[in-house]
C-alpha positions in Angstrom: 51.2 22.8 14.3 52.8 22.5 17.7 55.7 24.7 18.8 58.0 21.6 18.4 57.0 20.9 14.8 58.7 22.9 12.0 57.0 23.9 8.8 58.5 22.0 5.9 61.0 24.1 3.9 61.6 26.7 6.5 64.8 27.6 8.2 65.3 26.2 11.8 68.1 25.2 14.1 70.5 23.0 12.2 69.6 24.3 8.8 72.3 25.2 6.4 71.3 28.2 4.4 72.8 29.9 1.3 71.9 33.6 0.9 72.8 36.3 -1.6 73.7 39.5 0.1 72.4 42.2 -2.3 73.7 45.0 -0.1 77.4 43.8 -0.2 77.3 41.5 -3.1 78.2 37.8 -3.1 76.9 34.6 -1.6 77.3 33.2 1.9 76.4 29.9 3.4 75.5 29.7 7.1 74.5 26.9 9.5 72.1 28.1 12.2 73.2 26.7 15.6 72.6 27.1 19.4 74.5 30.1 20.8 77.2 28.0 22.5 78.1 26.3 19.2 78.5 29.5 17.2 81.7 30.0 15.2 80.9 32.9 12.8 84.2 32.6 11.0 83.3 29.0 10.1 79.8 30.0 9.0 78.1 28.7 12.1 75.7 31.5 13.2 73.9 31.6 16.5 70.1 31.6 16.3 70.3 34.5 18.7 72.5 36.6 16.4 71.0 39.3 14.2 71.4 37.4 10.9 70.7 33.9 12.4 67.6 35.1 14.2 66.3 36.9 11.2 66.6 33.8 9.0 64.6 31.6 11.2 61.2 30.6 9.8 61.9 31.9 6.3 61.8 30.0 3.0 63.8 29.9 -0.3 63.1 33.0 -2.3 62.3 35.2 0.8 64.1 38.5 0.9 64.8 39.9 4.3 66.4 43.1 5.7 68.6 42.4 8.7 69.7 45.2 11.1 73.3 44.4 12.1 75.8 46.5 14.1 77.4 47.3 10.7 74.1 48.5 9.1 71.3 46.9 7.2 71.9 43.8 5.1 69.4 42.7 2.4 69.5 39.0 2.0 67.7 36.7 -0.5 67.5 33.0 0.6 68.6 30.8 -2.3 68.9 27.3 -0.7 68.1 25.5 2.6 69.5 22.1 3.5 
């Protein structure tokens, strides 16, 4: 696969992702965007941010630990659109 092609079912720029935050409880939905389009309060996360970058390349069902300025978040990916 070339660097331009994306594996089917993985998170990439433009993906809308729903995750369950097991460390804080609750569900969140994010769209992964270029840094200049980021609006975290609207759920648009930069691919260069800790959470946005950690989600890239993952699939539904993956559990990831993300190191953020507020501590470690454990996320489970529930949907990708």
